[in-house]
mmCIF file of the C-alpha atoms, coordinates in Angstrom:
data_MODEL
# 
_entry.id   MODEL 
# 
loop_
_atom_site.group_PDB 
_atom_site.id 
_atom_site.type_symbol 
_atom_site.label_atom_id 
_atom_site.label_alt_id 
_atom_site.label_comp_id 
_atom_site.label_asym_id 
_atom_site.label_entity_id 
_atom_site.label_seq_id 
_atom_site.pdbx_PDB_ins_code 
_atom_site.Cartn_x 
_atom_site.Cartn_y 
_atom_site.Cartn_z 
_atom_site.occupancy 
_atom_site.B_iso_or_equiv 
_atom_site.pdbx_formal_charge 
_atom_site.auth_seq_id 
_atom_site.auth_comp_id 
_atom_site.auth_asym_id 
_atom_site.auth_atom_id 
_atom_site.pdbx_PDB_model_num 
ATOM 1   C CA . MET A 1 1   ? 160.817 59.949  161.273 1.00 0.00 ? 1   MET A CA 1 
ATOM 2   C CA . VAL A 1 2   ? 162.884 58.762  164.231 1.00 0.00 ? 2   VAL A CA 1 
ATOM 3   C CA . GLY A 1 3   ? 163.326 62.344  165.433 1.00 0.00 ? 3   GLY A CA 1 
ATOM 4   C CA . THR A 1 4   ? 159.585 63.015  165.366 1.00 0.00 ? 4   THR A CA 1 
ATOM 5   C CA . LEU A 1 5   ? 158.873 59.736  167.164 1.00 0.00 ? 5   LEU A CA 1 
ATOM 6   C CA . PHE A 1 6   ? 161.419 60.630  169.836 1.00 0.00 ? 6   PHE A CA 1 
ATOM 7   C CA . ASN A 1 7   ? 159.847 64.093  170.151 1.00 0.00 ? 7   ASN A CA 1 
ATOM 8   C CA . ALA A 1 8   ? 156.351 62.660  170.663 1.00 0.00 ? 8   ALA A CA 1 
ATOM 9   C CA . ILE A 1 9   ? 157.645 60.189  173.258 1.00 0.00 ? 9   ILE A CA 1 
ATOM 10  C CA . THR A 1 10  ? 159.466 62.904  175.221 1.00 0.00 ? 10  THR A CA 1 
ATOM 11  C CA . ILE A 1 11  ? 156.321 65.046  175.279 1.00 0.00 ? 11  ILE A CA 1 
ATOM 12  C CA . ALA A 1 12  ? 154.286 62.150  176.651 1.00 0.00 ? 12  ALA A CA 1 
ATOM 13  C CA . ALA A 1 13  ? 157.006 61.267  179.176 1.00 0.00 ? 13  ALA A CA 1 
ATOM 14  C CA . GLY A 1 14  ? 157.431 64.871  180.254 1.00 0.00 ? 14  GLY A CA 1 
ATOM 15  C CA . ALA A 1 15  ? 153.697 65.365  180.685 1.00 0.00 ? 15  ALA A CA 1 
ATOM 16  C CA . GLY A 1 16  ? 153.520 62.144  182.695 1.00 0.00 ? 16  GLY A CA 1 
ATOM 17  C CA . LEU A 1 17  ? 156.332 63.314  184.935 1.00 0.00 ? 17  LEU A CA 1 
ATOM 18  C CA . GLY A 1 18  ? 154.612 66.652  185.412 1.00 0.00 ? 18  GLY A CA 1 
ATOM 19  C CA . LEU A 1 19  ? 151.405 64.932  186.460 1.00 0.00 ? 19  LEU A CA 1 
ATOM 20  C CA . ILE A 1 20  ? 153.299 62.819  189.000 1.00 0.00 ? 20  ILE A CA 1 
ATOM 21  C CA . LEU A 1 21  ? 155.457 65.558  190.496 1.00 0.00 ? 21  LEU A CA 1 
ATOM 22  C CA . GLY A 1 22  ? 152.900 68.331  190.261 1.00 0.00 ? 22  GLY A CA 1 
ATOM 23  C CA . HIS A 1 23  ? 154.312 71.719  191.255 1.00 0.00 ? 23  HIS A CA 1 
ATOM 24  C CA . ARG A 1 24  ? 157.480 70.286  192.782 1.00 0.00 ? 24  ARG A CA 1 
ATOM 25  C CA . LEU A 1 25  ? 159.482 71.075  189.631 1.00 0.00 ? 25  LEU A CA 1 
ATOM 26  C CA . SER A 1 26  ? 161.364 74.259  190.403 1.00 0.00 ? 26  SER A CA 1 
ATOM 27  C CA . ASP A 1 27  ? 161.818 77.225  188.074 1.00 0.00 ? 27  ASP A CA 1 
ATOM 28  C CA . SER A 1 28  ? 165.559 77.173  188.806 1.00 0.00 ? 28  SER A CA 1 
ATOM 29  C CA . LEU A 1 29  ? 165.806 73.596  187.476 1.00 0.00 ? 29  LEU A CA 1 
ATOM 30  C CA . LYS A 1 30  ? 163.923 74.577  184.328 1.00 0.00 ? 30  LYS A CA 1 
ATOM 31  C CA . ALA A 1 31  ? 166.216 77.588  183.823 1.00 0.00 ? 31  ALA A CA 1 
ATOM 32  C CA . MET A 1 32  ? 169.344 75.431  184.177 1.00 0.00 ? 32  MET A CA 1 
ATOM 33  C CA . VAL A 1 33  ? 168.121 72.852  181.662 1.00 0.00 ? 33  VAL A CA 1 
ATOM 34  C CA . PHE A 1 34  ? 167.188 75.484  179.106 1.00 0.00 ? 34  PHE A CA 1 
ATOM 35  C CA . GLN A 1 35  ? 170.588 77.157  179.520 1.00 0.00 ? 35  GLN A CA 1 
ATOM 36  C CA . ALA A 1 36  ? 172.250 73.871  178.613 1.00 0.00 ? 36  ALA A CA 1 
ATOM 37  C CA . LEU A 1 37  ? 169.940 73.445  175.628 1.00 0.00 ? 37  LEU A CA 1 
ATOM 38  C CA . GLY A 1 38  ? 170.564 77.029  174.534 1.00 0.00 ? 38  GLY A CA 1 
ATOM 39  C CA . LEU A 1 39  ? 174.333 76.595  174.549 1.00 0.00 ? 39  LEU A CA 1 
ATOM 40  C CA . PHE A 1 40  ? 174.101 73.333  172.641 1.00 0.00 ? 40  PHE A CA 1 
ATOM 41  C CA . THR A 1 41  ? 171.736 74.872  170.091 1.00 0.00 ? 41  THR A CA 1 
ATOM 42  C CA . LEU A 1 42  ? 174.287 77.601  169.427 1.00 0.00 ? 42  LEU A CA 1 
ATOM 43  C CA . GLY A 1 43  ? 176.955 74.930  168.986 1.00 0.00 ? 43  GLY A CA 1 
ATOM 44  C CA . ILE A 1 44  ? 175.100 72.873  166.372 1.00 0.00 ? 44  ILE A CA 1 
ATOM 45  C CA . SER A 1 45  ? 174.020 75.964  164.414 1.00 0.00 ? 45  SER A CA 1 
ATOM 46  C CA . ILE A 1 46  ? 177.597 76.799  163.378 1.00 0.00 ? 46  ILE A CA 1 
ATOM 47  C CA . PRO A 1 47  ? 178.258 73.771  161.110 1.00 0.00 ? 47  PRO A CA 1 
ATOM 48  C CA . MET A 1 48  ? 174.819 74.279  159.567 1.00 0.00 ? 48  MET A CA 1 
ATOM 49  C CA . ILE A 1 49  ? 175.693 77.842  158.590 1.00 0.00 ? 49  ILE A CA 1 
ATOM 50  C CA . LEU A 1 50  ? 178.962 76.623  157.069 1.00 0.00 ? 50  LEU A CA 1 
ATOM 51  C CA . ASP A 1 51  ? 176.880 74.538  154.621 1.00 0.00 ? 51  ASP A CA 1 
ATOM 52  C CA . THR A 1 52  ? 175.583 77.743  153.007 1.00 0.00 ? 52  THR A CA 1 
ATOM 53  C CA . ALA A 1 53  ? 176.321 77.674  149.281 1.00 0.00 ? 53  ALA A CA 1 
ATOM 54  C CA . THR A 1 54  ? 175.142 81.172  148.308 1.00 0.00 ? 54  THR A CA 1 
ATOM 55  C CA . PRO A 1 55  ? 175.382 83.519  151.300 1.00 0.00 ? 55  PRO A CA 1 
ATOM 56  C CA . PHE A 1 56  ? 173.981 86.520  149.428 1.00 0.00 ? 56  PHE A CA 1 
ATOM 57  C CA . ALA A 1 57  ? 170.860 84.554  148.450 1.00 0.00 ? 57  ALA A CA 1 
ATOM 58  C CA . VAL A 1 58  ? 170.349 83.584  152.095 1.00 0.00 ? 58  VAL A CA 1 
ATOM 59  C CA . PHE A 1 59  ? 170.820 87.214  153.150 1.00 0.00 ? 59  PHE A CA 1 
ATOM 60  C CA . LEU A 1 60  ? 168.250 88.498  150.626 1.00 0.00 ? 60  LEU A CA 1 
ATOM 61  C CA . SER A 1 61  ? 165.818 85.740  151.605 1.00 0.00 ? 61  SER A CA 1 
ATOM 62  C CA . MET A 1 62  ? 166.160 86.604  155.270 1.00 0.00 ? 62  MET A CA 1 
ATOM 63  C CA . VAL A 1 63  ? 165.623 90.335  154.726 1.00 0.00 ? 63  VAL A CA 1 
ATOM 64  C CA . PHE A 1 64  ? 162.645 90.049  152.384 1.00 0.00 ? 64  PHE A CA 1 
ATOM 65  C CA . GLY A 1 65  ? 161.258 86.975  154.135 1.00 0.00 ? 65  GLY A CA 1 
ATOM 66  C CA . GLY A 1 66  ? 161.334 88.876  157.426 1.00 0.00 ? 66  GLY A CA 1 
ATOM 67  C CA . ILE A 1 67  ? 159.586 91.845  155.820 1.00 0.00 ? 67  ILE A CA 1 
ATOM 68  C CA . LEU A 1 68  ? 156.919 89.553  154.347 1.00 0.00 ? 68  LEU A CA 1 
ATOM 69  C CA . GLY A 1 69  ? 156.382 87.780  157.664 1.00 0.00 ? 69  GLY A CA 1 
ATOM 70  C CA . HIS A 1 70  ? 156.122 91.146  159.428 1.00 0.00 ? 70  HIS A CA 1 
ATOM 71  C CA . LEU A 1 71  ? 153.576 92.497  156.929 1.00 0.00 ? 71  LEU A CA 1 
ATOM 72  C CA . LEU A 1 72  ? 151.511 89.318  157.225 1.00 0.00 ? 72  LEU A CA 1 
ATOM 73  C CA . LYS A 1 73  ? 151.834 89.514  161.034 1.00 0.00 ? 73  LYS A CA 1 
ATOM 74  C CA . PHE A 1 74  ? 152.872 85.873  161.421 1.00 0.00 ? 74  PHE A CA 1 
ATOM 75  C CA . GLN A 1 75  ? 154.573 86.384  164.798 1.00 0.00 ? 75  GLN A CA 1 
ATOM 76  C CA . SER A 1 76  ? 151.745 88.555  166.087 1.00 0.00 ? 76  SER A CA 1 
ATOM 77  C CA . TRP A 1 77  ? 149.191 85.915  165.094 1.00 0.00 ? 77  TRP A CA 1 
ATOM 78  C CA . ILE A 1 78  ? 151.119 83.144  166.856 1.00 0.00 ? 78  ILE A CA 1 
ATOM 79  C CA . ASP A 1 79  ? 151.673 85.276  169.964 1.00 0.00 ? 79  ASP A CA 1 
ATOM 80  C CA . SER A 1 80  ? 148.015 86.300  170.214 1.00 0.00 ? 80  SER A CA 1 
ATOM 81  C CA . HIS A 1 81  ? 146.738 82.738  169.844 1.00 0.00 ? 81  HIS A CA 1 
ATOM 82  C CA . HIS A 1 82  ? 149.296 81.439  172.328 1.00 0.00 ? 82  HIS A CA 1 
ATOM 83  C CA . THR A 1 83  ? 148.279 84.146  174.805 1.00 0.00 ? 83  THR A CA 1 
ATOM 84  C CA . ASN A 1 84  ? 144.626 83.203  174.399 1.00 0.00 ? 84  ASN A CA 1 
ATOM 85  C CA . ALA A 1 85  ? 145.436 79.517  174.776 1.00 0.00 ? 85  ALA A CA 1 
ATOM 86  C CA . THR A 1 86  ? 147.401 80.023  177.966 1.00 0.00 ? 86  THR A CA 1 
ATOM 87  C CA . GLY A 1 87  ? 144.740 82.183  179.571 1.00 0.00 ? 87  GLY A CA 1 
ATOM 88  C CA . GLU A 1 88  ? 142.754 81.146  182.587 1.00 0.00 ? 88  GLU A CA 1 
ATOM 89  C CA . ASN A 1 89  ? 140.187 79.294  180.460 1.00 0.00 ? 89  ASN A CA 1 
ATOM 90  C CA . GLY A 1 90  ? 142.630 78.135  177.809 1.00 0.00 ? 90  GLY A CA 1 
ATOM 91  C CA . ASN A 1 91  ? 142.592 74.706  176.189 1.00 0.00 ? 91  ASN A CA 1 
ATOM 92  C CA . PRO A 1 92  ? 145.625 72.709  177.421 1.00 0.00 ? 92  PRO A CA 1 
ATOM 93  C CA . VAL A 1 93  ? 145.834 70.750  174.158 1.00 0.00 ? 93  VAL A CA 1 
ATOM 94  C CA . VAL A 1 94  ? 145.896 73.908  172.032 1.00 0.00 ? 94  VAL A CA 1 
ATOM 95  C CA . THR A 1 95  ? 148.446 75.459  174.358 1.00 0.00 ? 95  THR A CA 1 
ATOM 96  C CA . ALA A 1 96  ? 150.715 72.414  174.180 1.00 0.00 ? 96  ALA A CA 1 
ATOM 97  C CA . VAL A 1 97  ? 150.532 72.031  170.393 1.00 0.00 ? 97  VAL A CA 1 
ATOM 98  C CA . MET A 1 98  ? 151.252 75.745  169.918 1.00 0.00 ? 98  MET A CA 1 
ATOM 99  C CA . LEU A 1 99  ? 154.212 75.477  172.273 1.00 0.00 ? 99  LEU A CA 1 
ATOM 100 C CA . PHE A 1 100 ? 155.655 72.335  170.703 1.00 0.00 ? 100 PHE A CA 1 
ATOM 101 C CA . CYS A 1 101 ? 154.975 73.010  166.997 1.00 0.00 ? 101 CYS A CA 1 
ATOM 102 C CA . ALA A 1 102 ? 154.751 76.766  166.386 1.00 0.00 ? 102 ALA A CA 1 
ATOM 103 C CA . GLY A 1 103 ? 158.425 77.543  166.094 1.00 0.00 ? 103 GLY A CA 1 
ATOM 104 C CA . ALA A 1 104 ? 161.384 77.707  163.751 1.00 0.00 ? 104 ALA A CA 1 
ATOM 105 C CA . MET A 1 105 ? 162.972 74.666  165.388 1.00 0.00 ? 105 MET A CA 1 
ATOM 106 C CA . THR A 1 106 ? 160.085 72.464  164.254 1.00 0.00 ? 106 THR A CA 1 
ATOM 107 C CA . LEU A 1 107 ? 160.561 73.454  160.618 1.00 0.00 ? 107 LEU A CA 1 
ATOM 108 C CA . VAL A 1 108 ? 164.353 73.276  160.684 1.00 0.00 ? 108 VAL A CA 1 
ATOM 109 C CA . GLY A 1 109 ? 164.348 69.962  162.559 1.00 0.00 ? 109 GLY A CA 1 
ATOM 110 C CA . CYS A 1 110 ? 161.880 68.318  160.168 1.00 0.00 ? 110 CYS A CA 1 
ATOM 111 C CA . MET A 1 111 ? 163.811 69.726  157.213 1.00 0.00 ? 111 MET A CA 1 
ATOM 112 C CA . GLU A 1 112 ? 167.111 68.268  158.424 1.00 0.00 ? 112 GLU A CA 1 
ATOM 113 C CA . ASP A 1 113 ? 165.490 64.933  159.218 1.00 0.00 ? 113 ASP A CA 1 
ATOM 114 C CA . GLY A 1 114 ? 163.613 64.735  155.923 1.00 0.00 ? 114 GLY A CA 1 
ATOM 115 C CA . LEU A 1 115 ? 166.396 65.972  153.611 1.00 0.00 ? 115 LEU A CA 1 
ATOM 116 C CA . LYS A 1 116 ? 169.447 64.447  155.270 1.00 0.00 ? 116 LYS A CA 1 
ATOM 117 C CA . GLY A 1 117 ? 168.146 61.864  157.710 1.00 0.00 ? 117 GLY A CA 1 
ATOM 118 C CA . ASP A 1 118 ? 169.762 63.893  160.520 1.00 0.00 ? 118 ASP A CA 1 
ATOM 119 C CA . ALA A 1 119 ? 167.436 64.007  163.540 1.00 0.00 ? 119 ALA A CA 1 
ATOM 120 C CA . THR A 1 120 ? 169.842 65.877  165.851 1.00 0.00 ? 120 THR A CA 1 
ATOM 121 C CA . ILE A 1 121 ? 167.741 69.036  165.982 1.00 0.00 ? 121 ILE A CA 1 
ATOM 122 C CA . LEU A 1 122 ? 164.557 67.086  166.706 1.00 0.00 ? 122 LEU A CA 1 
ATOM 123 C CA . PHE A 1 123 ? 166.387 65.223  169.474 1.00 0.00 ? 123 PHE A CA 1 
ATOM 124 C CA . ILE A 1 124 ? 167.288 68.563  171.030 1.00 0.00 ? 124 ILE A CA 1 
ATOM 125 C CA . LYS A 1 125 ? 163.751 69.847  170.504 1.00 0.00 ? 125 LYS A CA 1 
ATOM 126 C CA . GLY A 1 126 ? 162.421 66.675  172.116 1.00 0.00 ? 126 GLY A CA 1 
ATOM 127 C CA . SER A 1 127 ? 164.608 67.296  175.170 1.00 0.00 ? 127 SER A CA 1 
ATOM 128 C CA . MET A 1 128 ? 163.300 70.865  175.398 1.00 0.00 ? 128 MET A CA 1 
ATOM 129 C CA . ASP A 1 129 ? 159.706 69.698  174.973 1.00 0.00 ? 129 ASP A CA 1 
ATOM 130 C CA . PHE A 1 130 ? 160.212 67.115  177.737 1.00 0.00 ? 130 PHE A CA 1 
ATOM 131 C CA . VAL A 1 131 ? 160.888 69.913  180.216 1.00 0.00 ? 131 VAL A CA 1 
ATOM 132 C CA . SER A 1 132 ? 158.135 72.145  178.839 1.00 0.00 ? 132 SER A CA 1 
ATOM 133 C CA . ALA A 1 133 ? 155.577 69.315  178.865 1.00 0.00 ? 133 ALA A CA 1 
ATOM 134 C CA . ALA A 1 134 ? 156.390 68.500  182.492 1.00 0.00 ? 134 ALA A CA 1 
ATOM 135 C CA . PHE A 1 135 ? 155.772 72.050  183.663 1.00 0.00 ? 135 PHE A CA 1 
ATOM 136 C CA . LEU A 1 136 ? 152.737 72.484  181.425 1.00 0.00 ? 136 LEU A CA 1 
ATOM 137 C CA . ALA A 1 137 ? 151.085 69.261  182.620 1.00 0.00 ? 137 ALA A CA 1 
ATOM 138 C CA . ALA A 1 138 ? 151.809 70.169  186.231 1.00 0.00 ? 138 ALA A CA 1 
ATOM 139 C CA . ALA A 1 139 ? 149.924 73.419  185.686 1.00 0.00 ? 139 ALA A CA 1 
ATOM 140 C CA . MET A 1 140 ? 147.162 72.392  183.235 1.00 0.00 ? 140 MET A CA 1 
ATOM 141 C CA . GLY A 1 141 ? 146.492 68.696  183.797 1.00 0.00 ? 141 GLY A CA 1 
ATOM 142 C CA . LYS A 1 142 ? 146.399 65.414  181.906 1.00 0.00 ? 142 LYS A CA 1 
ATOM 143 C CA . ARG A 1 143 ? 144.974 66.745  178.622 1.00 0.00 ? 143 ARG A CA 1 
ATOM 144 C CA . VAL A 1 144 ? 148.493 67.946  177.775 1.00 0.00 ? 144 VAL A CA 1 
ATOM 145 C CA . LEU A 1 145 ? 149.223 64.277  177.020 1.00 0.00 ? 145 LEU A CA 1 
ATOM 146 C CA . LEU A 1 146 ? 147.024 64.567  173.915 1.00 0.00 ? 146 LEU A CA 1 
ATOM 147 C CA . ALA A 1 147 ? 149.604 66.882  172.358 1.00 0.00 ? 147 ALA A CA 1 
ATOM 148 C CA . ALA A 1 148 ? 152.006 63.945  171.859 1.00 0.00 ? 148 ALA A CA 1 
ATOM 149 C CA . PRO A 1 149 ? 150.031 62.150  169.092 1.00 0.00 ? 149 PRO A CA 1 
ATOM 150 C CA . LEU A 1 150 ? 149.211 65.480  167.451 1.00 0.00 ? 150 LEU A CA 1 
ATOM 151 C CA . VAL A 1 151 ? 152.899 66.410  167.314 1.00 0.00 ? 151 VAL A CA 1 
ATOM 152 C CA . LEU A 1 152 ? 153.659 62.963  165.906 1.00 0.00 ? 152 LEU A CA 1 
ATOM 153 C CA . ILE A 1 153 ? 151.154 63.535  163.091 1.00 0.00 ? 153 ILE A CA 1 
ATOM 154 C CA . LEU A 1 154 ? 152.045 67.163  162.298 1.00 0.00 ? 154 LEU A CA 1 
ATOM 155 C CA . GLN A 1 155 ? 155.822 66.773  162.386 1.00 0.00 ? 155 GLN A CA 1 
ATOM 156 C CA . GLY A 1 156 ? 155.579 63.416  160.641 1.00 0.00 ? 156 GLY A CA 1 
ATOM 157 C CA . ILE A 1 157 ? 153.736 65.011  157.725 1.00 0.00 ? 157 ILE A CA 1 
ATOM 158 C CA . LEU A 1 158 ? 156.238 67.869  157.536 1.00 0.00 ? 158 LEU A CA 1 
ATOM 159 C CA . THR A 1 159 ? 159.218 65.485  157.608 1.00 0.00 ? 159 THR A CA 1 
ATOM 160 C CA . GLY A 1 160 ? 157.595 63.337  154.937 1.00 0.00 ? 160 GLY A CA 1 
ATOM 161 C CA . VAL A 1 161 ? 157.094 66.338  152.666 1.00 0.00 ? 161 VAL A CA 1 
ATOM 162 C CA . PHE A 1 162 ? 160.781 67.247  152.879 1.00 0.00 ? 162 PHE A CA 1 
ATOM 163 C CA . ALA A 1 163 ? 161.833 63.627  152.346 1.00 0.00 ? 163 ALA A CA 1 
ATOM 164 C CA . HIS A 1 164 ? 159.557 63.151  149.323 1.00 0.00 ? 164 HIS A CA 1 
ATOM 165 C CA . PHE A 1 165 ? 160.237 66.397  147.469 1.00 0.00 ? 165 PHE A CA 1 
ATOM 166 C CA . GLY A 1 166 ? 163.772 67.064  148.705 1.00 0.00 ? 166 GLY A CA 1 
ATOM 167 C CA . SER A 1 167 ? 165.340 64.405  146.473 1.00 0.00 ? 167 SER A CA 1 
ATOM 168 C CA . ALA A 1 168 ? 164.749 66.654  143.451 1.00 0.00 ? 168 ALA A CA 1 
ATOM 169 C CA . TRP A 1 169 ? 166.461 69.676  145.028 1.00 0.00 ? 169 TRP A CA 1 
ATOM 170 C CA . SER A 1 170 ? 169.997 70.735  144.138 1.00 0.00 ? 170 SER A CA 1 
ATOM 171 C CA . SER A 1 171 ? 172.845 70.535  146.645 1.00 0.00 ? 171 SER A CA 1 
ATOM 172 C CA . GLU A 1 172 ? 173.073 74.334  146.457 1.00 0.00 ? 172 GLU A CA 1 
ATOM 173 C CA . LEU A 1 173 ? 169.448 74.747  147.520 1.00 0.00 ? 173 LEU A CA 1 
ATOM 174 C CA . ILE A 1 174 ? 169.781 72.209  150.346 1.00 0.00 ? 174 ILE A CA 1 
ATOM 175 C CA . GLY A 1 175 ? 172.946 73.946  151.554 1.00 0.00 ? 175 GLY A CA 1 
ATOM 176 C CA . ASN A 1 176 ? 171.243 77.338  151.553 1.00 0.00 ? 176 ASN A CA 1 
ATOM 177 C CA . LEU A 1 177 ? 168.179 75.993  153.351 1.00 0.00 ? 177 LEU A CA 1 
ATOM 178 C CA . THR A 1 178 ? 170.453 74.413  155.948 1.00 0.00 ? 178 THR A CA 1 
ATOM 179 C CA . GLY A 1 179 ? 172.411 77.636  156.389 1.00 0.00 ? 179 GLY A CA 1 
ATOM 180 C CA . TYR A 1 180 ? 169.221 79.656  156.751 1.00 0.00 ? 180 TYR A CA 1 
ATOM 181 C CA . GLY A 1 181 ? 168.007 77.213  159.381 1.00 0.00 ? 181 GLY A CA 1 
ATOM 182 C CA . GLY A 1 182 ? 171.331 77.491  161.203 1.00 0.00 ? 182 GLY A CA 1 
ATOM 183 C CA . ILE A 1 183 ? 170.961 81.263  161.464 1.00 0.00 ? 183 ILE A CA 1 
ATOM 184 C CA . LEU A 1 184 ? 167.500 80.866  162.961 1.00 0.00 ? 184 LEU A CA 1 
ATOM 185 C CA . LEU A 1 185 ? 168.896 78.342  165.442 1.00 0.00 ? 185 LEU A CA 1 
ATOM 186 C CA . ILE A 1 186 ? 171.479 80.897  166.583 1.00 0.00 ? 186 ILE A CA 1 
ATOM 187 C CA . ALA A 1 187 ? 168.616 83.278  167.325 1.00 0.00 ? 187 ALA A CA 1 
ATOM 188 C CA . LEU A 1 188 ? 166.771 80.495  169.153 1.00 0.00 ? 188 LEU A CA 1 
ATOM 189 C CA . GLY A 1 189 ? 169.857 79.716  171.232 1.00 0.00 ? 189 GLY A CA 1 
ATOM 190 C CA . LEU A 1 190 ? 170.102 83.369  172.263 1.00 0.00 ? 190 LEU A CA 1 
ATOM 191 C CA . GLU A 1 191 ? 166.427 83.278  173.245 1.00 0.00 ? 191 GLU A CA 1 
ATOM 192 C CA . LEU A 1 192 ? 166.923 80.163  175.373 1.00 0.00 ? 192 LEU A CA 1 
ATOM 193 C CA . LEU A 1 193 ? 169.767 81.928  177.150 1.00 0.00 ? 193 LEU A CA 1 
ATOM 194 C CA . ASN A 1 194 ? 167.527 84.981  177.723 1.00 0.00 ? 194 ASN A CA 1 
ATOM 195 C CA . ILE A 1 195 ? 169.978 87.213  175.875 1.00 0.00 ? 195 ILE A CA 1 
ATOM 196 C CA . ARG A 1 196 ? 167.644 88.529  173.180 1.00 0.00 ? 196 ARG A CA 1 
ATOM 197 C CA . ARG A 1 197 ? 164.208 87.690  171.796 1.00 0.00 ? 197 ARG A CA 1 
ATOM 198 C CA . PHE A 1 198 ? 163.504 87.597  168.060 1.00 0.00 ? 198 PHE A CA 1 
ATOM 199 C CA . SER A 1 199 ? 160.363 87.447  165.927 1.00 0.00 ? 199 SER A CA 1 
ATOM 200 C CA . LEU A 1 200 ? 161.521 84.130  164.501 1.00 0.00 ? 200 LEU A CA 1 
ATOM 201 C CA . ILE A 1 201 ? 158.179 83.157  162.983 1.00 0.00 ? 201 ILE A CA 1 
ATOM 202 C CA . ASN A 1 202 ? 158.348 86.220  160.727 1.00 0.00 ? 202 ASN A CA 1 
ATOM 203 C CA . PHE A 1 203 ? 161.478 84.799  159.078 1.00 0.00 ? 203 PHE A CA 1 
ATOM 204 C CA . ILE A 1 204 ? 159.816 81.500  158.073 1.00 0.00 ? 204 ILE A CA 1 
ATOM 205 C CA . PRO A 1 205 ? 158.744 82.832  154.608 1.00 0.00 ? 205 PRO A CA 1 
ATOM 206 C CA . GLY A 1 206 ? 162.443 83.288  153.830 1.00 0.00 ? 206 GLY A CA 1 
ATOM 207 C CA . PHE A 1 207 ? 162.747 79.528  153.286 1.00 0.00 ? 207 PHE A CA 1 
ATOM 208 C CA . LEU A 1 208 ? 160.371 79.829  150.328 1.00 0.00 ? 208 LEU A CA 1 
ATOM 209 C CA . LEU A 1 209 ? 162.276 82.777  148.862 1.00 0.00 ? 209 LEU A CA 1 
ATOM 210 C CA . ILE A 1 210 ? 165.679 81.069  148.702 1.00 0.00 ? 210 ILE A CA 1 
ATOM 211 C CA . PRO A 1 211 ? 165.032 79.328  145.329 1.00 0.00 ? 211 PRO A CA 1 
ATOM 212 C CA . LEU A 1 212 ? 163.933 82.685  143.900 1.00 0.00 ? 212 LEU A CA 1 
ATOM 213 C CA . PHE A 1 213 ? 166.931 84.630  145.165 1.00 0.00 ? 213 PHE A CA 1 
ATOM 214 C CA . GLN A 1 214 ? 169.606 82.111  144.167 1.00 0.00 ? 214 GLN A CA 1 
ATOM 215 C CA . PRO A 1 215 ? 169.660 83.248  140.498 1.00 0.00 ? 215 PRO A CA 1 
ATOM 216 C CA . VAL A 1 216 ? 169.300 86.875  141.585 1.00 0.00 ? 216 VAL A CA 1 
ATOM 217 C CA . ALA A 1 217 ? 172.311 86.557  143.862 1.00 0.00 ? 217 ALA A CA 1 
ATOM 218 C CA . ALA A 1 218 ? 174.305 84.818  141.136 1.00 0.00 ? 218 ALA A CA 1 
ATOM 219 C CA . TRP A 1 219 ? 173.485 87.635  138.684 1.00 0.00 ? 219 TRP A CA 1 
ATOM 220 C CA . ILE A 1 220 ? 174.433 90.342  141.169 1.00 0.00 ? 220 ILE A CA 1 
ATOM 221 C CA . GLU A 1 221 ? 177.696 88.617  142.092 1.00 0.00 ? 221 GLU A CA 1 
ATOM 222 C CA . THR A 1 222 ? 178.775 88.000  138.477 1.00 0.00 ? 222 THR A CA 1 
ATOM 223 C CA . VAL A 1 223 ? 177.190 90.615  136.206 1.00 0.00 ? 223 VAL A CA 1 
ATOM 224 C CA . VAL A 1 224 ? 177.168 93.716  138.387 1.00 0.00 ? 224 VAL A CA 1 
ATOM 225 C CA . PRO A 1 225 ? 180.974 93.772  138.979 1.00 0.00 ? 225 PRO A CA 1 
ATOM 226 C CA . THR A 1 226 ? 181.564 93.587  135.201 1.00 0.00 ? 226 THR A CA 1 
ATOM 227 C CA . LEU A 1 227 ? 179.295 96.581  134.685 1.00 0.00 ? 227 LEU A CA 1 
ATOM 228 C CA . PHE A 1 228 ? 181.464 98.648  136.991 1.00 0.00 ? 228 PHE A CA 1 
ATOM 229 C CA . THR A 1 229 ? 184.581 97.359  135.278 1.00 0.00 ? 229 THR A CA 1 
ATOM 230 C CA . LEU A 1 230 ? 183.261 98.369  131.868 1.00 0.00 ? 230 LEU A CA 1 
ATOM 231 C CA . GLY A 1 231 ? 182.278 101.760 133.221 1.00 0.00 ? 231 GLY A CA 1 
# 
């Protein structure tokens, strides 16, 4: 929970700073900070990917999870609601919560914190949200501050779910979930560096498919080669 608490505090602090400084925060400063965060996100994603226990299961989960997310229009739904929220008459609280919670980093960060007690990703997310909250509050006013307790509640619940149920999961499943999250973080790092944008929300269902594809991957990797050998 320490990562979620830090995240909520940074949102409140960032929004407070934005209210004080107003529009004096430059776009060039924001770009520089997000470049640093993007590079660091790429760096921490590599050891996460190395934790992958069954790469083929992660691959199948990513492909079919992405297809499922695309068919259900997860990314399109998030984008449309975020666009509406950031419109001229948008609700600053809705905008802030969408910005701070509707992303792969929220899920991966809460998963790492809940399963392993590692809040590194949420610390990075909190640093990113500090900058975002400052600019958002400067543009939309003091109601952005209300996003901090909402993030505390939402991410706290998600972290608690992983912590409570994760103890019954195998090390193979945890490794594959971590590896899957690491791949999504690579994509996020590339987005922060403005290299390439991805429909990351569409890949979220892949987390749920990993337990299903682990035995499938094991069967393909062990049984299928013997069939060719016998043939």
